[in-house]
ROTOR-578990 format. One record per residue: z, x, y negated of N, C-alpha, C in turn; residue in one letter. Coordinates in steps of 0.2 Angstrom, whole numbers, plus 5000, padded with zeros to 4 digits. Layout:
N
PT;Z;X;Y;Z;X;Y;Z;X;Y;a $
...
//
This chain:
95
PT;5133;4857;4639;5130;4857;4646;5125;4852;4647;m $
PT;5120;4854;4651;5115;4849;4652;5115;4847;4660;n $
PT;5113;4842;4662;5114;4839;4669;5106;4841;4672;k $
PT;5106;4844;4678;5100;4845;4682;5101;4842;4689;y $
PT;5095;4841;4692;5095;4840;4699;5092;4847;4703;e $
PT;5095;4849;4707;5092;4855;4711;5091;4854;4718;v $
PT;5085;4855;4720;5084;4854;4727;5080;4859;4729;i $
PT;5083;4862;4736;5079;4868;4739;5079;4866;4746;f $
PT;5074;4870;4749;5072;4869;4757;5073;4875;4760;i $
PT;5077;4875;4766;5079;4880;4770;5074;4880;4776;v $
PT;5073;4886;4778;5068;4887;4784;5071;4883;4790;k $
PT;5067;4880;4795;5069;4876;4799;5071;4881;4806;p $
PT;5069;4887;4806;5070;4891;4812;5077;4894;4813;d $
PT;5082;4893;4808;5088;4896;4808;5092;4892;4811;l $
PT;5098;4895;4814;5103;4891;4818;5107;4887;4813;e $
PT;5110;4882;4815;5114;4877;4811;5119;4880;4806;e $
PT;5123;4885;4810;5128;4889;4806;5124;4892;4799;a $
PT;5118;4895;4801;5115;4899;4796;5112;4895;4790;a $
PT;5110;4889;4793;5107;4884;4788;5113;4883;4783;i $
PT;5119;4881;4786;5124;4879;4782;5127;4885;4776;t $
PT;5127;4891;4780;5129;4897;4776;5124;4898;4770;k $
PT;5117;4897;4771;5112;4897;4765;5115;4892;4759;e $
PT;5115;4886;4762;5117;4880;4757;5123;4882;4753;a $
PT;5128;4885;4756;5135;4888;4753;5133;4893;4748;d $
PT;5129;4898;4751;5128;4904;4746;5125;4902;4740;a $
PT;5120;4896;4740;5116;4895;4735;5121;4890;4730;m $
PT;5126;4887;4733;5131;4883;4729;5135;4888;4726;k $
PT;5137;4893;4729;5142;4899;4726;5138;4902;4719;k $
PT;5131;4902;4721;5127;4906;4714;5128;4901;4708;v $
PT;5128;4894;4709;5129;4890;4703;5136;4890;4701;l $
PT;5140;4889;4706;5148;4889;4704;5150;4896;4701;t $
PT;5147;4900;4703;5149;4907;4700;5148;4908;4693;g $
PT;5142;4904;4691;5140;4904;4684;5143;4899;4680;k $
PT;5149;4896;4683;5153;4889;4679;5149;4883;4679;k $
PT;5144;4882;4684;5141;4876;4684;5146;4871;4688;a $
PT;5145;4865;4686;5150;4860;4689;5145;4855;4694;k $
PT;5147;4855;4700;5142;4851;4705;5145;4844;4706;i $
PT;5141;4839;4702;5143;4832;4701;5143;4829;4708;v $
PT;5137;4831;4712;5135;4827;4718;5131;4832;4723;e $
PT;5132;4831;4729;5129;4835;4733;5127;4832;4740;e $
PT;5121;4833;4742;5119;4829;4748;5115;4834;4752;k $
PT;5116;4834;4758;5112;4837;4764;5106;4831;4766;a $
PT;5101;4831;4765;5096;4827;4767;5093;4829;4774;w $
PT;5095;4834;4776;5094;4836;4783;5086;4837;4784;g $
PT;5083;4838;4790;5077;4842;4792;5072;4836;4791;q $
PT;5068;4837;4786;5062;4833;4785;5055;4836;4786;k $
PT;5050;4833;4787;5042;4836;4788;5041;4836;4780;e $
PT;5038;4842;4780;5035;4844;4773;5027;4840;4773;l $
PT;5026;4840;4766;5020;4837;4765;5014;4841;4766;a $
PT;5015;4848;4766;5010;4852;4768;5014;4858;4771;y $
PT;5011;4863;4774;5014;4869;4777;5015;4874;4772;e $
PT;5021;4876;4772;5024;4882;4768;5026;4888;4772;i $
PT;5022;4893;4772;5023;4899;4776;5023;4898;4783;r $
PT;5019;4893;4785;5017;4890;4792;5022;4887;4795;k $
PT;5027;4883;4791;5032;4879;4793;5030;4872;4792;y $
PT;5031;4868;4796;5029;4861;4794;5036;4856;4793;k $
PT;5042;4859;4794;5047;4855;4793;5052;4861;4789;t $
PT;5058;4857;4786;5062;4862;4783;5069;4857;4781;g $
PT;5074;4860;4780;5081;4858;4778;5081;4857;4772;y $
PT;5082;4850;4769;5083;4849;4762;5091;4848;4759;y $
PT;5091;4851;4754;5098;4851;4750;5097;4848;4743;f $
PT;5102;4845;4741;5101;4841;4734;5109;4843;4731;y $
PT;5108;4844;4725;5113;4845;4720;5112;4842;4713;y $
PT;5117;4838;4711;5117;4836;4704;5122;4839;4700;l $
PT;5120;4844;4695;5125;4848;4692;5125;4847;4685;i $
PT;5131;4850;4682;5131;4851;4675;5132;4858;4673;e $
PT;5127;4861;4670;5127;4869;4669;5123;4870;4662;a $
PT;5125;4877;4661;5121;4879;4655;5114;4884;4658;d $
PT;5110;4886;4654;5104;4890;4656;5106;4896;4660;s $
PT;5111;4899;4659;5112;4906;4663;5113;4904;4671;k $
PT;5116;4899;4672;5118;4896;4679;5111;4895;4682;a $
PT;5106;4891;4678;5100;4889;4681;5096;4895;4682;i $
PT;5095;4899;4677;5092;4905;4678;5093;4910;4683;d $
PT;5100;4911;4685;5102;4915;4690;5100;4911;4697;e $
PT;5101;4904;4698;5099;4901;4703;5092;4902;4705;f $
PT;5088;4901;4700;5081;4902;4701;5078;4909;4703;d $
PT;5082;4914;4700;5081;4921;4702;5082;4922;4709;r $
PT;5088;4920;4712;5090;4921;4718;5086;4917;4723;i $
PT;5084;4911;4722;5080;4907;4726;5073;4910;4727;a $
PT;5071;4913;4723;5064;4916;4723;5065;4923;4727;k $
PT;5070;4926;4727;5070;4932;4732;5073;4931;4739;i $
PT;5076;4925;4740;5078;4923;4746;5073;4921;4751;n $
PT;5073;4925;4756;5068;4924;4761;5068;4918;4766;e $
PT;5075;4915;4766;5076;4909;4770;5075;4902;4767;n $
PT;5073;4903;4760;5072;4897;4756;5065;4896;4756;l $
PT;5062;4891;4757;5055;4890;4757;5053;4888;4751;l $
PT;5057;4884;4747;5055;4881;4741;5061;4879;4737;r $
PT;5061;4879;4730;5067;4877;4726;5063;4873;4720;s $
PT;5067;4868;4717;5065;4864;4712;5071;4862;4708;l $
PT;5071;4863;4701;5076;4862;4697;5072;4858;4691;i $
PT;5077;4851;4691;5073;4846;4685;5079;4844;4680;i $
PT;5078;4845;4675;5083;4843;4670;5083;4835;4668;r $
PT;5089;4833;4670;5089;4826;4669;5091;4824;4662;v $
PT;5087;4819;4659;5089;4816;4653;5094;4811;4653;e $
PT;5098;4811;4648;5104;4807;4647;5103;4801;4643;e $
//
């Protein structure tokens, strides 16, 4: 299994409960494919470097995970079709 850093941004106009629900749903996508979450952080609402879909801020979430490519592929697929996510980034961590 490889280590990955997963970062995603949730739309800021959702209620706090809905934002948490989105983060939990994305976490379940990873754990459902047997990914192990080593570290997780909610970075909170931050200003974006540039507008994304007319939003100037977003809620950032960070996961450090150990996973295989199936979990990463599924996360990427779900992140692309989820309308409440503005952006996601997956980086493989070299050991």
